[in-house]
C-alpha positions as CSV (number, residue, x, y, z in Angstrom):
1,M,0.0,0.0,0.0
2,T,1.4,3.4,-0.9
3,F,0.5,6.2,1.5
4,D,1.1,10.0,1.2
5,W,2.7,10.6,4.6
6,E,3.3,14.3,4.0
7,R,-0.5,14.9,3.7
8,L,-0.9,14.0,7.4
9,S,1.7,16.5,8.6
10,G,-0.1,19.0,11.0
11,R,-3.6,17.6,10.4
12,A,-6.2,16.1,12.4
13,V,-7.2,12.8,10.9
14,F,-10.4,10.8,11.8
15,I,-10.8,7.1,11.2
16,T,-14.5,6.1,11.6
17,G,-16.7,3.2,10.9
18,A,-19.9,1.7,12.1
19,D,-19.0,-2.0,11.9
20,K,-16.8,-4.2,14.1
21,N,-13.8,-5.7,12.3
22,A,-14.0,-3.3,9.5
23,G,-10.1,-2.5,9.8
24,K,-10.3,0.8,11.8
25,T,-7.7,-0.3,14.4
26,T,-5.5,-2.0,11.8
27,L,-5.5,1.3,9.8
28,L,-4.9,3.3,13.0
29,N,-1.8,1.1,13.9
30,Y,-0.5,1.3,10.3
31,V,-0.7,5.1,10.3
32,L,0.7,5.5,13.9
33,G,3.7,3.2,13.0
34,G,4.3,5.0,9.8
35,L,4.3,8.4,11.4
36,R,6.5,7.3,14.4
37,S,9.0,5.8,11.9
38,R,9.2,9.2,10.2
39,G,10.1,10.9,13.6
40,A,6.5,12.2,14.2
41,A,4.9,12.0,17.8
42,P,1.3,11.7,17.0
43,A,-1.4,12.2,19.6
44,F,-4.5,10.1,19.2
45,L,-7.9,9.4,20.8
46,S,-9.9,6.2,20.4
47,A,-13.5,5.9,21.4
48,G,-15.9,3.1,20.8
49,Y,-19.2,1.5,21.6
50,D,-19.0,-2.2,22.3
51,G,-22.5,-3.3,23.0
52,E,-23.1,-1.2,26.1
53,E,-26.7,-0.3,27.0
54,A,-28.1,2.2,24.4
55,I,-28.3,5.8,25.5
56,V,-31.1,6.7,23.1
57,R,-34.4,5.2,24.1
58,P,-37.8,5.9,22.8
59,A,-39.5,8.8,24.4
60,E,-42.6,8.0,26.5
61,D,-44.5,11.1,25.4
62,V,-44.2,13.0,22.3
63,S,-45.4,16.6,22.1
64,P,-47.3,17.3,18.9
65,E,-45.3,20.5,18.4
66,L,-41.9,18.6,18.6
67,E,-43.2,15.9,16.4
68,L,-44.3,18.4,13.7
69,A,-41.0,20.2,13.9
70,I,-39.0,16.9,13.5
71,R,-41.1,15.8,10.6
72,E,-40.7,19.2,8.9
73,G,-37.0,19.0,9.4
74,L,-36.5,15.7,7.6
75,V,-34.2,15.5,4.7
76,V,-34.7,12.4,2.5
77,G,-36.4,10.7,5.5
78,R,-33.8,11.4,8.1
79,L,-33.4,14.2,10.6
80,P,-29.9,15.9,10.1
81,C,-28.1,16.1,13.4
82,A,-27.7,19.9,13.0
83,V,-31.5,20.2,12.8
84,A,-31.9,18.0,15.9
85,W,-29.5,20.4,17.8
86,A,-31.4,23.4,16.6
87,L,-34.7,21.9,17.7
88,A,-33.2,21.2,21.1
89,N,-32.4,24.9,21.3
90,R,-35.7,26.0,20.0
91,F,-37.8,23.9,22.4
92,D,-35.3,24.3,25.3
93,I,-34.8,20.6,25.7
94,R,-31.8,18.3,25.8
95,K,-30.4,17.1,22.5
96,L,-30.9,13.5,23.9
97,D,-34.6,14.4,24.3
98,V,-34.9,15.1,20.6
99,A,-33.0,11.9,19.8
100,N,-35.4,9.9,22.1
101,T,-38.4,11.5,20.3
102,A,-36.9,10.7,16.9
103,E,-36.4,7.1,18.1
104,K,-40.1,6.9,19.3
105,L,-41.2,8.2,15.9
106,E,-38.9,5.7,14.2
107,I,-37.0,8.4,12.5
108,R,-33.2,8.0,11.9
109,I,-30.8,10.8,12.7
110,G,-28.2,11.4,10.0
111,Q,-25.5,13.7,8.8
112,C,-24.1,13.9,12.3
113,Q,-21.3,16.3,12.9
114,L,-19.6,13.7,15.2
115,G,-20.4,10.6,13.1
116,A,-22.4,9.1,15.8
117,F,-25.5,8.3,13.8
């Protein structure tokens, strides 16, 4: 595999993936080894979800106003994460409450700034 190591110089790099055993850790180790062998001292953070209890749970009650706002914010059947954040601000509720409401309505959240959905 050829790799353009100079492109990584001074950059933040994110390795993401939704599936286990997709090669994320293998790629991370390859990149870290390559950078270290070239004299770099990279900093890195690894975070994961390994079957822990789900944080997002279907809301018990859904206000008609929030449901309407969520449905009006859909893009190709999904609620963009930025719209979910804006709705949390607009309704003065937690972002998790918007996610729980979307879960209850069986609406997926997409286009997440953090890559979480």
